[in-house]
NUKEMAR-608199 format. One record per residue (C-alpha): residue in three letters; residue number from 1; z, x, y. Coordinates in nm, 2 decimals. Example, Ala and Ser with C-alpha at 12.3 -4.5 7.8 and 13.67 -1.06 7.14 Angstrom:
BEGIN
("ALA", 1, (0.78, 1.23, -0.45))
("SER", 2, (0.71, 1.37, -0.11))
# end
This chain:
BEGIN
("ALA", 1, (1.17, -1.69, -2.46))
("THR", 2, (1.50, -1.51, -2.41))
("HIS", 3, (1.85, -1.62, -2.30))
("ASP", 4, (1.91, -1.56, -1.93))
("GLY", 5, (2.28, -1.47, -1.88))
("SER", 6, (2.25, -1.49, -1.50))
("LEU", 7, (2.23, -1.87, -1.51))
("ARG", 8, (2.54, -2.09, -1.53))
("ASN", 9, (2.54, -2.34, -1.82))
("GLU", 10, (2.30, -2.12, -2.00))
("GLY", 11, (1.93, -2.08, -1.93))
("ILE", 12, (1.60, -1.96, -2.07))
("GLU", 13, (1.37, -1.70, -1.93))
("PHE", 14, (1.00, -1.68, -2.04))
("ILE", 15, (0.87, -1.32, -2.02))
("SER", 16, (0.51, -1.22, -2.07))
("GLN", 17, (0.37, -0.89, -2.19))
("PRO", 18, (0.17, -0.70, -1.92))
("LEU", 19, (-0.15, -0.90, -1.85))
("ASP", 20, (-0.45, -0.88, -1.62))
("LEU", 21, (-0.50, -1.15, -1.36))
("ASP", 22, (-0.73, -1.38, -1.56))
("MET", 23, (-0.52, -1.36, -1.88))
("LEU", 24, (-0.20, -1.42, -1.69))
("VAL", 25, (-0.33, -1.74, -1.55))
("THR", 26, (-0.45, -1.85, -1.90))
("GLN", 27, (-0.11, -1.78, -2.05))
("PHE", 28, (0.06, -1.96, -1.77))
("LYS", 29, (-0.14, -2.27, -1.85))
("LYS", 30, (-0.07, -2.24, -2.22))
("LEU", 31, (0.30, -2.21, -2.16))
("HIS", 32, (0.33, -2.52, -1.95))
("VAL", 33, (0.10, -2.73, -2.18))
("HIS", 34, (0.34, -2.66, -2.47))
("LEU", 35, (0.67, -2.70, -2.30))
("GLU", 36, (0.86, -3.02, -2.36))
("TYR", 37, (1.09, -3.12, -2.07))
("TYR", 38, (1.42, -3.29, -2.11))
("ASP", 39, (1.40, -3.37, -1.74))
("LYS", 40, (1.12, -3.22, -1.53))
("ASP", 41, (1.31, -3.25, -1.20))
("VAL", 42, (1.59, -3.04, -1.35))
("ALA", 43, (1.34, -2.79, -1.51))
("PHE", 44, (1.20, -2.72, -1.16))
("SER", 45, (1.52, -2.74, -0.97))
("PRO", 46, (1.61, -2.48, -0.69))
("ARG", 47, (1.77, -2.27, -0.97))
("THR", 48, (1.43, -2.21, -1.13))
("SER", 49, (1.19, -1.95, -1.01))
("THR", 50, (0.87, -1.76, -1.11))
("HIS", 51, (0.89, -1.38, -1.08))
("VAL", 52, (0.58, -1.16, -1.09))
("HIS", 53, (0.57, -0.79, -1.14))
("ILE", 54, (0.29, -0.57, -1.01))
("ASN", 55, (0.22, -0.26, -1.22))
("CYS", 56, (0.24, 0.05, -1.00))
("ARG", 57, (0.23, 0.32, -1.27))
("THR", 58, (-0.12, 0.42, -1.18))
("LEU", 59, (-0.04, 0.46, -0.81))
("ASP", 60, (0.09, 0.77, -0.64))
("GLU", 61, (0.42, 0.75, -0.44))
("SER", 62, (0.25, 0.73, -0.10))
("THR", 63, (0.04, 0.44, -0.21))
("VAL", 64, (0.35, 0.25, -0.35))
("ARG", 65, (0.53, 0.31, -0.02))
("GLN", 66, (0.22, 0.18, 0.16))
("LEU", 67, (0.22, -0.13, -0.06))
("VAL", 68, (0.59, -0.20, 0.03))
("LEU", 69, (0.51, -0.16, 0.41))
("LEU", 70, (0.21, -0.38, 0.39))
("TYR", 71, (0.41, -0.65, 0.22))
("ALA", 72, (0.69, -0.61, 0.48))
("LEU", 73, (0.44, -0.64, 0.76))
("TYR", 74, (0.31, -0.98, 0.64))
("GLU", 75, (0.63, -1.11, 0.48))
("GLU", 76, (0.64, -1.44, 0.67))
("PHE", 77, (0.31, -1.53, 0.53))
("PHE", 78, (0.42, -1.47, 0.17))
("PHE", 79, (0.71, -1.71, 0.23))
("ALA", 80, (0.47, -1.96, 0.38))
("MET", 81, (0.30, -1.98, 0.04))
("VAL", 82, (0.61, -2.10, -0.14))
("ASN", 83, (0.86, -2.39, -0.10))
("LYS", 84, (1.05, -2.37, 0.23))
("ASP", 85, (1.39, -2.36, 0.06))
("ARG", 86, (1.30, -2.03, -0.11))
("ARG", 87, (1.34, -1.85, 0.22))
("THR", 88, (1.71, -1.94, 0.22))
("ASN", 89, (1.77, -1.88, -0.15))
("ILE", 90, (2.02, -1.60, -0.21))
("HIS", 91, (1.81, -1.47, -0.50))
("CYS", 92, (1.50, -1.39, -0.29))
("VAL", 93, (1.63, -1.28, 0.05))
("PRO", 94, (1.36, -1.18, 0.31))
("LEU", 95, (1.36, -0.81, 0.39))
("THR", 96, (1.38, -0.89, 0.76))
("GLU", 97, (1.72, -1.04, 0.70))
("THR", 98, (1.87, -0.73, 0.53))
("PHE", 99, (1.95, -0.37, 0.61))
("LEU", 100, (1.65, -0.26, 0.41))
("PRO", 101, (1.40, -0.21, 0.70))
("GLN", 102, (1.62, 0.10, 0.77))
("LEU", 103, (1.47, 0.25, 0.46))
("TYR", 104, (1.10, 0.20, 0.56))
("GLN", 105, (1.09, 0.57, 0.67))
("SER", 106, (1.22, 0.68, 0.34))
("SER", 107, (1.06, 0.81, 0.02))
("ILE", 108, (1.02, 0.57, -0.27))
("GLN", 109, (1.30, 0.75, -0.46))
("ARG", 110, (1.54, 0.68, -0.17))
("MET", 111, (1.43, 0.32, -0.15))
("THR", 112, (1.49, 0.26, -0.52))
("SER", 113, (1.83, 0.43, -0.49))
("ASN", 114, (1.95, 0.20, -0.21))
("TRP", 115, (1.76, -0.13, -0.27))
("HIS", 116, (1.91, -0.47, -0.36))
("LYS", 117, (1.79, -0.67, -0.66))
("TYR", 118, (1.80, -1.01, -0.49))
("THR", 119, (1.55, -0.95, -0.22))
("ALA", 120, (1.22, -1.13, -0.22))
("LEU", 121, (1.04, -0.80, -0.29))
("ASN", 122, (1.24, -0.59, -0.53))
("VAL", 123, (1.15, -0.22, -0.59))
("LEU", 124, (1.43, -0.15, -0.84))
("PRO", 125, (1.21, -0.21, -1.14))
("LEU", 126, (1.00, 0.10, -1.04))
("ALA", 127, (1.27, 0.32, -1.20))
("LYS", 128, (1.25, 0.16, -1.54))
("LEU", 129, (0.93, -0.04, -1.56))
("GLY", 130, (0.70, 0.12, -1.31))
("SER", 131, (0.66, -0.22, -1.13))
("ILE", 132, (0.75, -0.40, -0.81))
("GLU", 133, (0.89, -0.75, -0.85))
("PHE", 134, (0.81, -1.05, -0.63))
("ARG", 135, (1.08, -1.32, -0.66))
("HIS", 136, (0.95, -1.57, -0.40))
("LEU", 137, (0.77, -1.84, -0.61))
("GLN", 138, (0.97, -2.14, -0.71))
("GLY", 139, (0.96, -2.27, -1.07))
("THR", 140, (0.63, -2.46, -1.10))
("ASP", 141, (0.36, -2.57, -1.35))
("ASP", 142, (0.10, -2.59, -1.07))
("VAL", 143, (-0.19, -2.37, -1.19))
("VAL", 144, (-0.36, -2.38, -0.85))
("LEU", 145, (-0.05, -2.25, -0.67))
("PHE", 146, (0.02, -1.99, -0.93))
("THR", 147, (-0.34, -1.86, -0.93))
("GLU", 148, (-0.33, -1.84, -0.55))
("TRP", 149, (0.00, -1.65, -0.56))
("VAL", 150, (-0.10, -1.39, -0.82))
("SER", 151, (-0.44, -1.35, -0.66))
("THR", 152, (-0.27, -1.26, -0.33))
("LEU", 153, (-0.04, -1.01, -0.51))
("ASN", 154, (-0.35, -0.86, -0.67))
("ASN", 155, (-0.51, -0.83, -0.32))
("LEU", 156, (-0.20, -0.65, -0.20))
("TRP", 157, (-0.22, -0.40, -0.49))
("HIS", 158, (-0.59, -0.33, -0.40))
("LEU", 159, (-0.54, -0.33, -0.03))
("SER", 160, (-0.26, -0.07, -0.05))
("GLN", 161, (-0.51, 0.17, -0.20))
("ARG", 162, (-0.78, 0.13, 0.06))
("VAL", 163, (-0.60, 0.12, 0.39))
("ASN", 164, (-0.45, 0.40, 0.60))
("LEU", 165, (-0.13, 0.26, 0.74))
("THR", 166, (-0.06, 0.47, 1.06))
("ALA", 167, (0.11, 0.42, 1.39))
("GLU", 168, (-0.24, 0.40, 1.55))
("ALA", 169, (-0.35, 0.13, 1.31))
("LEU", 170, (-0.04, -0.08, 1.37))
("ALA", 171, (-0.11, -0.07, 1.74))
("ASN", 172, (-0.46, -0.23, 1.68))
("PRO", 173, (-0.44, -0.61, 1.67))
("ASP", 174, (-0.79, -0.64, 1.53))
("GLN", 175, (-0.70, -0.41, 1.24))
("LEU", 176, (-0.39, -0.60, 1.17))
("ARG", 177, (-0.58, -0.93, 1.15))
("ALA", 178, (-0.85, -0.77, 0.93))
("TRP", 179, (-0.59, -0.66, 0.68))
("TRP", 180, (-0.43, -1.00, 0.69))
("ARG", 181, (-0.76, -1.18, 0.62))
("GLU", 182, (-0.83, -0.95, 0.33))
("LEU", 183, (-0.48, -1.00, 0.18))
("PHE", 184, (-0.48, -1.38, 0.21))
("LYS", 185, (-0.85, -1.45, 0.15))
("ASP", 186, (-0.77, -1.66, -0.16))
("SER", 187, (-0.53, -1.89, 0.03))
("PRO", 188, (-0.71, -2.12, 0.28))
("ARG", 189, (-0.38, -2.28, 0.38))
("ILE", 190, (-0.25, -1.94, 0.49))
("LEU", 191, (-0.57, -1.85, 0.67))
("ALA", 192, (-0.53, -2.18, 0.86))
("LEU", 193, (-0.21, -2.03, 1.02))
("GLU", 194, (-0.41, -1.77, 1.22))
("PRO", 195, (-0.32, -1.93, 1.56))
("ALA", 196, (0.05, -1.85, 1.47))
("PHE", 197, (-0.03, -1.49, 1.36))
("PRO", 198, (0.12, -1.31, 1.66))
("ASN", 199, (0.45, -1.49, 1.64))
("MET", 200, (0.48, -1.47, 1.26))
("ILE", 201, (0.42, -1.09, 1.26))
("GLN", 202, (0.62, -1.00, 1.56))
("ASN", 203, (0.96, -0.90, 1.41))
("SER", 204, (0.82, -0.74, 1.10))
("LEU", 205, (0.57, -0.54, 1.30))
("ILE", 206, (0.85, -0.38, 1.50))
("ASP", 207, (1.03, -0.29, 1.17))
("VAL", 208, (0.73, -0.13, 1.02))
("LYS", 209, (0.64, 0.06, 1.34))
("PHE", 210, (0.98, 0.23, 1.32))
("ALA", 211, (0.87, 0.37, 0.99))
("PHE", 212, (0.62, 0.59, 1.17))
("ILE", 213, (0.85, 0.72, 1.45))
# end
């Protein structure tokens, strides 16, 4: 537990050491079992959030860039996993609503030099921690939701190492759906959105395609 100077009227941030998926879920449960709330509605207000970092130190630069582009491609579905008000929160702005898609053609070094901290996906920690931060998830003690979220991020980490993101692949609707199913396989409620797939991916697909021109 450490003081968080970014919050008005003081605030506390709970930071874990690096943990694998199963241990992270275990420690999440333990944290919330032992917390005593003065007012739970205040504790989980819109000012509260859950940030998760993915360790990228074992990945080469091209794989990290591919991870960022895969996330960007399916960004709307990541936001569909969290509270609706997170999409308009100024501390986790969607990439599609920033200038950052202009950097999709760039190297990871240029991305980290020009990125903004308060985007939903934040690559700035790569420079100091070797990690990418995901700022979407609201403050919560819901173990099922948290497990679903970190499992999906884990799927993204693995998928980025297996796929070959190319202009040809992005032009293949069946390939795009196959990657999507693999990425969100631990979230039945997201898989239920498949009829809306073409509309939800439309804008981000254009942005990512420009990265290969």
